[in-house]
TIVEX-123181 format. One line per field, with one value per residue (C-alpha): chain; residue number from 1; residue in three letters; x, y, z. Coordinates in Angstrom, 2 decimals, padded with zeros to 5 digits. Example, Ala and Ser with C-alpha at 12.3 -4.5 7.8 and 13.67 -1.06 7.14 Angstrom:
unit	c(A_A)
pos	c(1_2)
code	c(Ala_Ser)
x	c(012.30_013.67)
y	c(-004.50_-001.06)
z	c(007.80_007.14)
END
This chain:
unit	c(A_A_A_A_A_A_A_A_A_A_A_A_A_A_A_A_A_A_A_A_A_A_A_A_A_A_A_A_A_A_A_A_A_A_A_A_A_A_A_A_A_A_A_A_A_A_A_A_A_A_A_A_A_A_A_A_A_A_A_A_A_A_A_A_A_A_A_A_A_A_A_A_A_A_A_A_A_A_A_A_A_A_A_A_A_A_A_A_A_A_A_A_A_A_A_A_A_A_A_A_A_A_A_A_A_A_A_A_A_A_A_A_A_A_A_A_A_A_A_A_A_A_A_A_A_A_A_A_A_A_A_A_A_A_A_A_A_A_A_A_A_A_A_A_A_A_A_A_A_A_A_A_A_A_A_A_A_A_A_A_A_A_A_A_A_A_A_A_A_A_A_A_A_A_A_A_A_A_A_A_A_A_A_A_A_A_A_A_A_A_A_A_A_A_A_A_A_A_A_A_A_A_A_A_A_A_A_A_A_A_A_A_A_A_A_A_A_A_A_A_A_A_A_A_A_A_A_A_A_A_A_A_A_A_A_A_A_A_A_A_A_A_A_A_A_A_A_A_A_A_A_A_A_A_A_A_A_A_A_A_A_A_A_A_A_A_A_A_A_A_A_A_A_A_A_A_A_A_A_A_A_A_A_A)
pos	c(1_2_3_4_5_6_7_8_9_10_11_12_13_14_15_16_17_18_19_20_21_22_23_24_25_26_27_28_29_30_31_32_33_34_35_36_37_38_39_40_41_42_43_44_45_46_47_48_49_50_51_52_53_54_55_56_57_58_59_60_61_62_63_64_65_66_67_68_69_70_71_72_73_74_75_76_77_78_79_80_81_82_83_84_85_86_87_88_89_90_91_92_93_94_95_96_97_98_99_100_101_102_103_104_105_106_107_108_109_110_111_112_113_114_115_116_117_118_119_120_121_122_123_124_125_126_127_128_129_130_131_132_133_134_135_136_137_138_139_140_141_142_143_144_145_146_147_148_149_150_151_152_153_154_155_156_157_158_159_160_161_162_163_164_165_166_167_168_169_170_171_172_173_174_175_176_177_178_179_180_181_182_183_184_185_186_187_188_189_190_191_192_193_194_195_196_197_198_199_200_201_202_203_204_205_206_207_208_209_210_211_212_213_214_215_216_217_218_219_220_221_222_223_224_225_226_227_228_229_230_231_232_233_234_235_236_237_238_239_240_241_242_243_244_245_246_247_248_249_250_251_252_253_254_255_256_257_258_259_260_261_262_263_264_265_266_267_268_269_270_271_272_273_274_275_276_277_278_279_280_281_282_283_284)
code	c(Met_Pro_Ser_Leu_Pro_Glu_Pro_His_Ala_Ile_Thr_Arg_Glu_Val_Leu_Asp_Arg_Leu_Ala_Asn_Thr_Pro_Asp_Glu_Arg_Leu_Arg_Arg_Ile_Met_Thr_Ser_Leu_Val_Glu_His_Leu_His_Ala_Phe_Ala_Arg_Asp_Val_Gln_Leu_Thr_Glu_Ala_Glu_Trp_Phe_Glu_Gly_Ile_Arg_Phe_Leu_Thr_Arg_Thr_Gly_His_Ala_Thr_Asn_Glu_Ser_Arg_Gln_Glu_Phe_Ile_Leu_Leu_Ser_Asp_Thr_Leu_Gly_Leu_Ser_Met_Leu_Thr_Val_Ala_Leu_Asn_His_Asp_Arg_Thr_Pro_Gly_Cys_Thr_Glu_Ala_Thr_Val_Phe_Gly_Pro_Phe_His_Val_Glu_Gly_Ala_Pro_Glu_Leu_Pro_Leu_Gly_Ala_Asp_Val_Ala_Gln_Gly_Ala_Gln_Gly_Leu_Ala_Cys_Ala_Val_Thr_Gly_Thr_Val_Arg_Gly_Val_Asp_Gly_Thr_Pro_Val_Ala_Gly_Ala_Val_Ile_Asp_Val_Trp_Gln_Ala_Asp_Ala_Glu_Gly_Leu_Tyr_Asp_Val_Gln_Arg_Asp_Gly_Leu_Glu_Gln_His_Gln_Ala_Arg_Ala_Val_Leu_Arg_Ala_Asp_Ala_Gln_Gly_Arg_Phe_His_Phe_Arg_Thr_Val_Leu_Pro_Val_Pro_Tyr_Ala_Ile_Pro_Asp_Asp_Gly_Pro_Val_Gly_Asp_Leu_Leu_Lys_Ala_Thr_Gly_Arg_His_Pro_Trp_Arg_Pro_Ala_His_Leu_His_Phe_Arg_Val_Gln_Ala_Pro_Gly_Trp_Arg_Thr_Leu_Ile_Thr_His_Val_Phe_Arg_Arg_Tyr_Asp_Pro_Tyr_Leu_Glu_Ser_Asp_Ala_Val_Phe_Gly_Val_Arg_Pro_Ser_Leu_Val_Ala_Asp_Trp_Pro_Gln_Gln_Ala_Asp_Gly_Ser_His_Ala_Val_Ser_Val_Asp_Ile_Val_Leu_Asp_Arg_Asp_Pro_Ala_Gly_Thr_Ala_Ala_Ser_Ala)
x	c(071.37_073.11_073.01_070.96_072.85_074.36_071.98_074.34_074.89_071.14_071.25_074.25_072.56_069.42_071.52_073.48_070.24_069.15_072.45_071.34_068.08_067.99_066.36_069.03_066.58_064.65_067.94_068.96_065.57_065.31_068.92_068.46_065.09_066.53_069.57_067.44_064.69_067.17_069.06_065.78_065.02_068.50_068.32_065.06_065.76_062.43_060.60_058.61_055.42_056.14_056.94_053.60_051.73_053.30_052.09_048.59_048.66_049.59_046.94_044.30_045.51_044.94_041.49_040.53_041.43_038.70_037.61_036.68_039.35_043.11_044.39_047.94_048.10_046.81_049.58_052.20_050.77_050.75_054.31_055.51_056.62_054.24_055.50_059.13_058.62_057.10_060.09_062.58_060.90_059.89_062.93_061.50_062.60_062.46_059.09_057.10_054.19_055.20_053.86_052.30_050.64_048.09_045.91_043.64_040.44_041.21_038.93_039.79_036.97_035.49_033.00_034.47_032.65_032.84_034.60_032.35_030.49_029.45_031.69_030.02_027.14_025.02_027.76_026.89_028.88_029.35_029.56_033.05_034.38_037.77_039.66_043.16_045.72_048.06_051.37_055.06_057.74_058.26_054.56_053.69_049.99_049.39_046.42_044.06_045.70_043.65_042.71_041.45_039.96_038.48_037.70_035.70_032.30_031.15_031.07_034.65_033.65_034.56_031.86_033.45_032.94_029.16_027.20_024.54_025.64_024.66_026.87_030.22_030.24_032.92_035.18_035.52_037.87_038.11_040.27_042.02_041.18_043.59_045.13_045.58_042.72_040.12_037.24_034.59_032.23_032.37_031.98_034.40_036.81_036.85_039.31_038.57_039.86_041.31_039.55_040.66_038.35_040.88_044.44_045.98_043.69_044.69_048.34_047.72_045.98_048.76_051.37_049.41_048.68_045.51_044.00_043.17_044.03_043.73_041.11_042.32_041.40_043.19_044.58_046.14_047.25_048.45_049.46_051.68_055.23_054.80_055.44_052.25_051.60_049.74_049.17_046.75_045.63_045.18_043.15_045.18_044.62_043.45_044.24_045.89_048.35_051.22_050.24_048.75_048.33_049.96_052.72_051.45_051.45_053.95_053.87_053.73_050.47_048.59_046.20_043.62_039.98_038.25_034.56_032.56_029.71_027.12_028.64_030.39_034.16_036.68_040.23_042.65_045.12_048.25_049.55_053.05_054.16_057.65_058.73_058.93_062.49_061.19_058.39_055.89_053.89_050.62_047.29_043.88)
y	c(025.44_027.66_031.38_033.69_035.09_038.55_041.08_042.01_038.31_037.91_040.72_039.21_035.81_037.29_039.25_036.11_034.31_037.18_037.29_034.81_036.55_036.23_039.60_042.26_045.06_042.91_041.87_045.50_046.51_043.59_043.96_047.65_047.03_044.43_046.57_049.61_047.66_045.86_049.10_050.73_047.92_048.21_052.01_052.14_048.89_047.53_045.48_042.33_044.10_046.99_044.55_042.80_046.13_047.00_043.69_044.38_047.87_046.53_043.81_046.42_048.51_045.55_044.89_048.56_048.41_047.65_048.65_052.19_052.79_052.22_052.46_051.54_054.51_056.71_055.35_056.01_059.49_060.51_059.24_061.36_058.27_058.90_062.45_061.35_058.73_061.39_063.67_060.88_059.87_063.17_065.17_067.79_070.33_073.81_075.37_072.13_071.71_069.99_066.55_065.61_062.63_060.48_059.93_056.97_058.12_057.93_055.63_054.18_054.30_057.66_058.93_060.77_064.08_066.81_070.09_072.49_069.70_069.80_067.15_067.60_065.43_066.30_066.74_069.50_072.72_076.25_076.46_076.75_077.15_075.66_076.72_075.88_074.79_071.85_072.72_072.00_074.22_075.87_076.66_073.79_072.93_069.32_068.62_065.90_065.52_063.21_065.08_063.02_065.19_064.28_066.02_066.01_067.70_070.47_068.00_066.91_063.49_061.75_059.85_056.50_057.36_057.61_054.39_053.70_056.33_055.04_057.27_058.98_062.51_065.21_063.14_062.83_062.40_065.19_065.78_069.03_070.63_071.14_074.15_072.22_074.10_072.68_073.94_072.40_073.19_071.66_072.61_074.60_072.29_072.60_071.40_067.91_065.38_062.17_059.11_059.05_056.38_053.60_052.72_055.64_058.04_056.44_056.98_060.64_061.16_059.37_061.63_064.85_065.49_066.59_064.72_067.74_068.40_071.85_072.32_071.01_069.61_066.50_066.20_063.34_064.45_062.03_062.31_060.25_061.58_063.39_062.30_061.59_064.24_063.68_066.92_069.12_072.73_074.17_077.16_080.10_081.18_077.72_077.29_073.89_074.80_074.79_071.56_069.26_065.84_064.14_066.72_067.27_071.08_072.83_076.65_076.51_074.52_077.16_079.30_082.04_080.97_084.39_084.75_086.00_088.52_085.73_084.15_081.32_080.84_080.37_079.15_079.10_076.22_076.24_072.67_072.33_068.81_067.41_065.49_061.73_060.69_057.29_058.91_056.34_058.03_056.22_057.62_056.75)
z	c(126.78_124.21_124.84_122.66_119.66_119.84_118.18_115.34_114.61_113.98_111.45_109.68_109.45_107.89_105.39_104.50_103.67_101.43_099.56_096.90_096.02_092.20_091.51_092.04_092.84_095.33_096.95_097.40_098.82_101.24_102.39_103.13_104.79_107.15_107.96_108.82_110.57_112.81_113.46_114.49_116.95_118.47_118.60_120.56_122.46_121.26_123.88_123.11_124.20_121.81_119.00_119.54_119.67_116.32_114.87_116.21_114.67_111.22_111.52_112.34_109.40_107.10_108.52_108.01_104.32_101.79_098.27_099.35_102.00_101.80_105.36_104.34_101.95_104.78_106.99_104.31_103.72_107.38_107.92_105.00_103.08_100.18_099.67_100.08_097.36_095.10_095.71_094.98_091.72_090.17_089.22_086.92_084.40_085.98_085.28_085.28_087.67_090.89_091.73_095.04_096.72_094.91_097.97_098.75_097.01_093.31_091.30_087.91_085.39_086.36_083.75_080.77_080.40_077.75_078.38_080.25_082.06_085.70_087.24_090.63_089.37_092.39_095.00_097.45_097.68_096.41_092.63_091.19_087.65_086.74_083.62_082.57_080.05_079.66_078.01_077.90_079.41_076.02_075.76_073.41_073.93_074.90_072.67_073.88_077.29_079.50_082.68_085.60_088.38_091.77_095.04_098.26_098.58_100.93_103.84_103.18_101.84_098.60_096.77_097.67_101.34_100.93_101.28_098.68_096.18_092.73_090.58_090.75_092.11_092.01_089.78_086.01_083.09_080.51_077.45_076.64_073.30_070.40_072.18_075.44_077.10_079.47_081.57_083.79_086.62_090.07_093.75_095.87_097.75_101.53_104.19_105.46_107.93_106.56_108.02_111.65_113.07_112.47_113.45_111.54_113.37_116.66_115.78_114.93_118.27_120.16_118.58_119.12_115.45_113.68_110.68_108.51_104.88_103.29_100.57_097.22_093.83_092.54_089.01_087.10_083.63_080.96_077.32_074.99_075.00_078.32_081.90_083.82_086.46_089.72_091.57_093.53_093.40_096.90_098.08_099.28_102.91_103.97_107.69_107.12_104.38_106.88_108.62_105.97_107.61_104.62_103.89_100.34_100.06_097.82_097.56_093.77_093.96_095.99_093.93_094.34_094.06_093.93_094.60_091.63_091.54_091.59_094.72_092.89_092.83_090.04_089.67_086.75_086.53_084.38_084.13_082.73_081.82_081.44_078.37_078.85_077.91_076.84_074.85_076.10_078.87_079.45_078.39_079.76)
END
């Protein structure tokens, strides 16, 4: 009976079979993936039992994913891969608003509401007023910028996590006015735990990590001729700013949300976009 191949020989054979991949970018990605994946297995001396447990984990992750929950994005987020990908792909002109993770709870087709509307649409929480501007680094207003906003409610849940909800809550699409200004009403964001009742939660527990995200409001801002921005605005003094479960906090994205005389809160958001070199940034 022939002996088993030497470990490095297995890697070389796989790479040889990938060498004729027609798509150059796919060839580069798959070659690097195999090299690093095999190097990882050799480095930790991966056992067959550990390999099978990894397969089971990925299978469970797939089973936990559905239309309202993306367990694979949660996995990417909690491993820091999502934020690393953002950092690699969003070189920015100094002074532009920093990008951060997209997260698993965005929904395309949120209702478009007029400026000044209550985007909470029945979501529970303390009242909060949001005002802001969308501009370029040189101060040029981005008239008509499409501003997609979404957030969790006072219980730390997004609308898509609530069974039987008949309308969107705490999410909307608005358009900046001719001076790039926008304003709307909503509820005060609170810290919340990402879903931890599935395989990603099990992994967090096994590695001694918590599932909490600091309070934040999501933004996606788009306009023709400008690079699309996906970002958050965080609440200053939140206890999880230094240990965000998905590594999404950037100091420049932390803002004051002062309480007003009537007990409500307010925040002002200055969104600075970068020019799109291709001049073809998508709009909603």
